[in-house]
Structure formats: structure tokens, C-alpha cells
C-alpha positions as CSV (number, residue, x, y, z in Angstrom):
1,M,-6.0,31.3,20.8
2,E,-2.6,32.4,19.4
3,A,-1.4,28.8,19.4
4,D,-4.4,27.8,17.3
5,Q,-3.8,30.6,14.8
6,A,-0.1,29.6,14.5
7,A,-1.1,26.0,14.0
8,S,-3.6,26.9,11.3
9,K,-1.0,29.1,9.5
10,E,1.5,26.3,9.6
11,A,-1.0,23.9,8.2
12,E,-1.8,26.3,5.4
13,S,1.8,26.7,4.4
14,C,2.8,23.0,4.4
15,I,2.4,20.8,1.4
16,D,0.2,17.7,1.4
17,L,1.2,15.1,-1.2
18,L,-1.1,12.3,-2.0
19,V,0.1,9.4,-4.2
20,I,-2.7,7.0,-5.4
21,V,-1.7,3.5,-6.5
22,L,-4.6,2.2,-8.6
23,D,-4.7,-1.5,-9.4
24,T,-5.7,-1.9,-13.0
25,N,-4.9,-5.6,-13.3
26,P,-7.6,-7.2,-15.6
27,S,-7.2,-10.4,-13.4
28,Q,-9.1,-8.8,-10.6
29,H,-12.4,-10.5,-9.8
30,I,-14.4,-7.3,-9.8
31,V,-13.0,-6.5,-13.3
32,R,-13.5,-10.0,-14.7
33,Q,-17.0,-10.0,-13.3
34,N,-17.9,-6.7,-14.9
35,P,-15.3,-4.7,-17.0
36,Q,-17.4,-1.5,-16.5
37,N,-16.4,-1.6,-12.8
38,L,-12.9,-0.4,-13.8
39,T,-14.4,2.7,-15.4
40,Q,-16.5,3.4,-12.3
41,I,-13.4,3.0,-10.1
42,L,-11.4,5.4,-12.3
43,E,-14.1,8.1,-12.2
44,A,-14.2,7.9,-8.4
45,V,-10.4,8.1,-8.2
46,I,-10.3,11.2,-10.5
47,A,-13.0,12.9,-8.5
48,F,-11.2,12.1,-5.2
49,G,-7.9,13.4,-6.5
50,N,-9.5,16.6,-7.6
51,A,-11.1,17.0,-4.2
52,H,-7.6,16.7,-2.6
53,L,-6.3,19.4,-4.9
54,M,-9.3,21.6,-4.1
55,Q,-8.6,21.6,-0.3
56,K,-5.5,23.7,-0.6
57,A,-3.5,25.4,-3.4
58,Q,-0.2,23.8,-2.1
59,N,-1.6,20.2,-2.3
60,K,0.0,17.9,-4.8
61,L,-1.2,14.7,-6.4
62,A,0.3,11.7,-8.2
63,V,-1.5,8.7,-9.7
64,L,0.2,5.4,-10.5
65,S,-1.2,2.5,-12.5
66,C,-0.3,-1.0,-11.1
67,S,-0.8,-4.0,-13.3
68,H,0.5,-7.6,-13.7
69,H,3.4,-6.6,-15.9
70,A,4.4,-3.0,-15.1
71,T,3.9,0.2,-13.1
72,N,3.2,3.5,-14.9
73,F,2.6,7.1,-14.0
74,L,-0.8,8.3,-15.0
75,Y,-0.4,11.8,-13.5
76,P,1.8,13.8,-13.6
77,L,3.6,13.0,-16.8
78,P,7.4,13.6,-16.4
79,R,8.2,15.2,-19.7
80,R,5.1,16.1,-21.7
81,Q,1.7,17.6,-21.1
82,V,-1.6,16.6,-22.5
83,E,-3.1,19.2,-24.9
84,L,-6.2,20.6,-23.4
85,R,-9.1,22.7,-24.7
86,Q,-10.7,25.2,-22.4
87,V,-13.9,23.9,-21.0
88,D,-16.3,26.5,-19.6
89,G,-17.1,26.1,-16.0
90,Q,-14.3,23.7,-15.2
91,Y,-11.0,24.5,-13.4
92,E,-8.0,23.9,-15.7
93,A,-6.1,21.8,-13.1
94,F,-9.1,19.4,-12.6
95,S,-9.5,19.1,-16.4
96,L,-5.8,18.3,-16.7
97,V,-5.9,15.5,-14.1
98,E,-9.0,14.0,-15.8
99,K,-7.7,14.1,-19.4
100,T,-4.2,12.9,-18.5
101,V,-5.3,10.0,-16.3
102,K,-7.8,8.7,-18.9
103,Q,-5.5,9.0,-21.9
104,Q,-2.6,7.4,-20.1
105,L,-4.6,4.5,-18.8
106,G,-6.3,3.9,-22.1
107,S,-2.9,3.8,-23.8
108,I,-1.5,1.4,-21.2
109,L,-4.5,-1.0,-21.4
110,M,-4.4,-1.1,-25.2
111,N,-0.6,-2.0,-25.3
112,A,-0.7,-4.4,-22.3
113,P,0.2,-8.0,-23.1
114,R,-2.8,-10.4,-23.2
115,L,-3.2,-12.8,-20.2
116,S,-3.6,-16.5,-20.7
117,A,-4.1,-17.1,-16.9
118,P,-4.8,-14.8,-14.0
119,C,-1.6,-13.1,-12.6
120,E,-1.1,-11.2,-9.4
121,S,-0.6,-7.4,-9.4
122,L,2.8,-5.9,-8.7
123,L,1.6,-3.9,-5.7
124,A,4.8,-4.0,-3.7
125,G,6.8,-2.6,-6.6
126,S,4.3,0.1,-7.3
127,M,4.4,1.2,-3.7
128,S,8.2,1.2,-3.8
129,M,8.0,3.5,-6.9
130,A,5.7,5.8,-4.9
131,L,8.2,6.0,-2.1
132,C,11.0,6.9,-4.5
133,Y,8.8,9.6,-6.0
134,I,7.9,11.0,-2.6
135,S,11.6,11.0,-1.6
136,R,12.6,12.9,-4.8
137,L,10.0,15.6,-4.2
138,Q,11.0,16.0,-0.5
139,R,14.5,16.8,-1.6
140,S,13.3,19.5,-3.9
141,V,11.1,21.3,-1.2
142,A,12.3,24.7,-0.3
143,P,13.9,25.1,3.1
144,G,11.5,25.8,5.9
145,V,8.5,24.2,4.1
146,K,7.1,21.0,5.5
147,M,5.6,18.3,3.2
148,H,3.3,15.6,4.6
149,S,3.1,12.6,2.3
150,R,0.8,9.6,2.1
151,I,0.1,6.7,-0.2
152,L,-3.4,5.4,-0.9
153,V,-3.7,1.9,-2.4
154,L,-6.9,0.8,-4.2
155,T,-7.0,-2.8,-5.2
156,G,-9.3,-5.7,-5.8
157,S,-6.6,-8.3,-6.1
158,N,-6.0,-11.3,-3.9
159,E,-3.3,-11.7,-1.3
160,C,0.2,-11.3,-2.8
161,A,2.2,-13.6,-0.4
162,S,5.0,-14.0,-3.0
163,Q,5.8,-10.3,-2.5
164,Y,6.0,-10.6,1.3
165,M,9.6,-9.4,1.7
166,T,9.1,-6.4,-0.6
167,F,6.0,-5.4,1.3
168,M,7.8,-5.5,4.6
169,N,10.6,-3.4,3.2
170,V,8.1,-0.9,1.9
171,F,6.2,-0.7,5.2
172,F,9.2,-0.2,7.4
173,T,10.7,2.3,5.0
174,A,7.5,4.3,5.0
175,Q,7.4,4.2,8.8
176,K,10.9,5.5,9.0
177,L,10.2,8.3,6.6
178,G,6.9,9.2,8.3
179,I,4.8,8.3,5.3
180,V,1.3,7.0,6.0
181,I,-0.1,4.1,3.9
182,D,-3.8,3.8,3.5
183,T,-5.6,0.9,1.8
184,C,-9.0,0.7,0.2
185,A,-9.8,-3.0,-0.5
186,L,-12.4,-3.4,-3.2
187,D,-12.9,-7.1,-3.0
188,K,-11.2,-9.1,-0.3
189,T,-9.5,-8.4,3.0
190,L,-5.8,-8.3,2.6
191,S,-3.8,-9.2,5.7
192,L,-0.4,-7.9,4.4
193,L,-1.8,-4.5,3.5
194,Q,-3.6,-4.4,6.9
195,Q,-0.2,-4.8,8.5
196,G,1.2,-2.0,6.5
197,C,-1.6,0.3,7.5
198,D,-1.1,-0.6,11.1
199,I,2.7,-0.1,11.0
200,T,2.4,3.3,9.4
201,S,-0.7,4.5,11.4
202,G,-2.8,4.5,8.2
203,Q,-6.4,3.5,7.6
204,F,-7.7,0.2,6.1
205,L,-11.2,0.0,4.7
206,K,-12.9,-2.8,2.8
207,V,-15.6,-1.4,0.6
208,T,-18.9,-3.3,0.8
209,Q,-20.6,-1.6,-2.1
210,L,-18.7,-0.4,-5.2
211,D,-21.5,2.1,-6.1
212,G,-20.6,4.1,-3.0
213,L,-16.8,4.1,-3.6
214,L,-16.5,7.9,-4.0
215,Q,-18.4,8.5,-0.7
216,Y,-16.1,6.1,1.1
217,L,-13.0,7.8,-0.3
218,L,-14.2,11.3,0.6
219,W,-15.3,10.2,4.1
220,V,-12.4,8.1,5.2
221,F,-9.3,9.0,3.1
222,L,-9.8,12.6,2.2
223,P,-9.0,14.0,5.7
224,A,-5.3,14.4,6.5
225,P,-3.9,11.8,9.0
226,Q,-3.3,14.7,11.4
227,I,-7.0,15.4,11.9
228,R,-8.5,11.9,11.6
229,H,-8.5,11.5,15.4
230,K,-11.1,14.2,15.6
231,L,-13.5,12.4,13.2
232,V,-15.8,9.4,13.6
233,L,-14.2,6.9,11.2
234,P,-14.7,3.1,10.9
235,P,-12.9,1.2,13.7
236,P,-9.7,-0.4,12.6
237,P,-10.0,-4.2,11.9
238,K,-8.1,-6.8,13.8
239,V,-4.7,-7.1,12.1
240,D,-3.4,-10.6,11.2
241,Y,0.3,-10.5,11.8
242,R,1.1,-14.0,10.6
243,A,4.2,-14.3,8.4
244,S,4.3,-15.8,4.9
245,C,6.6,-18.8,4.4
246,F,9.2,-18.5,1.6
247,C,8.7,-22.0,0.4
248,H,5.0,-22.1,-0.4
249,R,4.0,-18.4,0.0
250,E,1.4,-19.2,2.5
251,L,0.6,-17.6,5.9
252,I,1.7,-19.7,8.8
253,D,1.3,-19.6,12.6
254,I,4.5,-21.5,13.5
255,G,7.5,-22.0,11.4
256,Y,11.3,-22.0,11.1
257,V,13.4,-18.8,10.8
258,C,16.8,-18.6,9.2
259,S,19.2,-17.0,11.7
260,V,21.2,-15.3,8.9
261,C,18.6,-13.7,6.6
262,L,15.4,-14.1,8.7
263,S,13.6,-16.0,6.0
264,V,10.5,-18.0,7.2
265,F,9.8,-21.6,6.3
266,C,6.9,-23.8,7.2
267,K,9.1,-26.9,7.2
268,Y,12.7,-27.5,8.3
269,S,15.3,-27.4,5.6
270,P,19.1,-28.0,6.1
271,I,19.9,-25.3,3.4
272,C,18.3,-21.8,3.4
273,T,16.9,-21.3,-0.1
274,T,17.3,-17.5,0.3
275,C,20.9,-17.0,1.5
276,H,22.1,-20.7,1.0
277,T,23.3,-21.0,4.6
278,I,23.9,-24.7,5.6
279,F,22.5,-25.7,9.0
280,K,23.2,-28.8,11.1
281,N,20.5,-31.3,11.4
282,P,18.8,-30.9,14.8
283,G,19.7,-33.9,16.9
284,P,17.5,-35.5,19.6
285,L,17.3,-33.7,22.8
286,P,19.5,-35.1,25.5
287,V,17.7,-37.1,28.1
288,K,18.7,-36.2,31.7
289,A,19.2,-39.2,33.9
290,K,16.8,-39.4,36.8
291,K,18.3,-39.0,40.2
292,K,17.8,-42.0,42.5
293,K,16.0,-41.3,45.7
294,K,17.9,-42.2,48.8
295,T,16.3,-45.0,50.7
296,D,16.1,-45.4,54.5
297,K,18.8,-48.1,54.4
298,Q,21.2,-45.8,52.6
299,M,20.5,-43.1,55.1
């Protein structure tokens, strides 16, 4: 009984930091299909972020916008605050999150360069920025106070095989720092992000109905990773651990690996295009001469 009380007091005193990486790329299929879907996703993310802040006074929240050209902070703003008017019946912190996120995202979308062709989102770079933000906050935490951090990625983009190395660096850095990466796929199943969730002991979920996005977020991703084993959550999907080749950016089963920089290629190349190491051409395998069997006359 005393052990449970001590654990509950420790959980109340620690800080839970949630960093949400929201993919706002207009090239996403769900956005091109219906632009109003982005508004629906944004409303669900704001409600989910406020629910995280509501759980405990020590909880912290950050929201990043990821697009095809840049990554921006939607909340909190580093140097300035949004002017707010008091709204009856609404907590000021929740109103601050809602107004800040909406104003920042509206400004980003208005000033974004126009696309002539679909472009992939800079998800790996946005997750790297989230890791840097978490690391900076961890250094400013008071001695004796624990901070549990996690990253939630919401995206409807396709597989980003060209960012394979950056993704792997992010995943293993997060694993070393004890940061959990969760992914909510809004359109397609993403094998690279599945690998990241599996490496960092996070949760991967593919949403089947966008209308129930908020319910999925509150059910699967609102509970802290420390208590998820006590809940009935969707079973983890089978993870595809195939590597992406550096020449064509495609997932392969069998390939060639550079012994210097560990780059993966689907076809043999005498020069590594990553580190420019020169390899010798593989010669034919030596054929062993067959031993002659001794005959009875030789015996």
C-alpha cells in the first residue's frame, strides 16, 4: 500500500511532455480530396492537446507544423504571446492553445509557396526538431524532477524513403534518450514510422475513419506509455523491417551494403555514392578441383 502511494506521488510530481508533429502538407491525399479534412484534423489535435494539459498541472505541450518546405512551431511561441480576450466558461490555458495554433497555422498556410507538383513532407526533419526541443527542456528541469517525453506524429503522407537515414538517426536517438515515438497514420500504412514506433516502444495506429479521429487519439495516445500495458489497446501491426536503397529510394529484401558507411544499394556499384569509397570488382568464385577417387588398382 505504501509503495503504491509513493509511486502515485512520484507520478504526480513528474512532468509529462507531449510534442505533436502535425503534417500540414497540402499534397496529402486526404487534403487534396477534401480541404476541409485539414480543419477537422486541426480541431481534433487541439482538443487532444488540451486533454493532455487537463490531466495534470505539470504537463507540457508543444505542437509543430510539418510541410513540404519548412517546420514551424505552432505552440508555444518562443518570443511572443497571442493577445487573448477572456472567454466565459473556458480555461485560459486551453484558449491560449487554440488561438495560438490556429493563428500560426493560418499565417503559415497563407505564406507557403505554391506547389506545381506533389512534394513529400519533411517528417524526419520535424521529428529531429522535436528531439532538440525535448533535449533543451530536459536540461532546464529542476534537479530531482523527472520529465517523461514523447512524440506523436499525425500524417497522411506517403512513404518518405528518401529520408531513410534521417529517420533511422531519429529513431535510435529517441531510443537512447528514452523518448517514445507514437504515430497516427491518417491515410496509408507507413513502414518506416512503424519501425520507429517498434524501436522506441511506441504505438502505431492507422485510422480507418477520419470522423472518429479524436476518439482514436483519446483512446490510444492520451494514456502515458507507462500505463498502456494495463489498458486494452489495438494489437501492434507486423513491422516491415526492410531497408530502403540509397540509389532508387525503394524498400528491398536483398541488397549490397557499403562496409564503410553502411549505405544500402539494390545493385552492385564499384563506387559508393555516399562516402565515395572504391571497391574491387568481385571476381568469379574459385573452383575447387575434385579429388580423384582411388581405384582398386591403385590400392
